[in-house]
N, C-alpha and C positions, 0 to 999 in steps of 0.2 A: 464689342459684338452686340451687346444688348441695346446700344443706342441705335443701331441699324434697324433692329426689330421695332423699336419705339417709333422711329421716323417713318417706317413703312406703314405701321398702324395709323399714325396721324395722317399720312397722305391718303390712305384708303378712306379714312373717315371724311376728309375734306372732299374727296372725289365723290363719295356717296351723297354728301350734302349737296353738291352741285348737281348731281344727277337727279336727286329728289326735287330740287328747285326747278330744273328743266321740265321734268314730268308734270309738276304742278302747274307750270305756266302753259304747257300744252293743253292740259285738261281744262284750264280756266278760259281758254279761247283767246289768248293774247296774240297769237299769230294767225288768226282767222282772216283778217282783212289784209290781203296782199296787194289789192288793186288801188285802194283809196289813197294811201300816202304817195304813190307814184304819180297820181293824177292831181292831187291837191296842190302840188307845187306849181302847176301850170296856170292856176287861176290867181288873180289878184285878190288881196284881202280888201274887204269893204271898209272904207274909212268912216269913222264916226263924224257926224257933222257937228260942228260947234256953232256958237252964235256968230262968230266972225265969218264963217263960210256962207251963211244965208244971205 
Protein backbone atom coordinates (compact mmCIF):
# COMPACT_ATOMS: atom_id res chain seq x y z
CA UNK A 1 0.00 0.00 0.00
CA UNK A 2 2.85 2.39 0.76
CA UNK A 3 4.28 1.90 -2.75
CA UNK A 4 1.05 3.25 -4.28
CA UNK A 5 1.33 6.43 -2.23
CA UNK A 6 4.98 6.76 -3.23
CA UNK A 7 4.15 6.32 -6.93
CA UNK A 8 1.31 8.86 -6.72
CA UNK A 9 3.65 11.39 -5.10
CA UNK A 10 6.30 10.82 -7.78
CA UNK A 11 3.78 11.15 -10.60
CA UNK A 12 2.40 14.36 -9.12
CA UNK A 13 5.92 15.77 -8.83
CA UNK A 14 6.63 14.95 -12.49
CA UNK A 15 3.30 16.46 -13.56
CA UNK A 16 4.07 19.66 -11.64
CA UNK A 17 7.50 19.77 -13.23
CA UNK A 18 5.99 19.59 -16.72
CA UNK A 19 3.36 22.17 -15.81
CA UNK A 20 6.08 24.51 -14.57
CA UNK A 21 8.04 24.02 -17.79
CA UNK A 22 4.97 24.76 -19.88
CA UNK A 23 4.15 27.93 -17.94
CA UNK A 24 7.79 29.05 -18.21
CA UNK A 25 7.78 28.52 -21.98
CA UNK A 26 4.54 30.48 -22.33
CA UNK A 27 5.94 33.40 -20.34
CA UNK A 28 9.21 33.42 -22.28
CA UNK A 29 7.31 33.88 -25.57
CA UNK A 30 8.18 30.60 -27.24
CA UNK A 31 4.73 30.24 -28.84
CA UNK A 32 4.25 33.88 -29.92
CA UNK A 33 5.04 33.51 -33.64
CA UNK A 34 2.41 31.18 -35.07
CA UNK A 35 2.44 32.67 -38.58
CA UNK A 36 6.15 32.62 -39.45
CA UNK A 37 6.88 28.88 -39.51
CA UNK A 38 3.85 28.11 -41.65
CA UNK A 39 4.92 30.59 -44.32
CA UNK A 40 8.66 29.95 -44.06
CA UNK A 41 8.35 26.53 -45.71
CA UNK A 42 6.87 28.11 -48.85
CA UNK A 43 10.02 30.06 -49.71
CA UNK A 44 13.21 28.56 -51.12
CA UNK A 45 16.40 28.90 -49.14
CA UNK A 46 19.03 31.12 -50.72
CA UNK A 47 22.04 29.09 -51.74
CA UNK A 48 25.51 30.35 -51.01
CA UNK A 49 27.53 31.08 -54.09
CA UNK A 50 30.83 29.33 -54.40
CA UNK A 51 33.71 30.10 -56.75
CA UNK A 52 32.52 27.38 -59.13
CA UNK A 53 29.07 29.00 -59.50
CA UNK A 54 30.45 32.37 -60.67
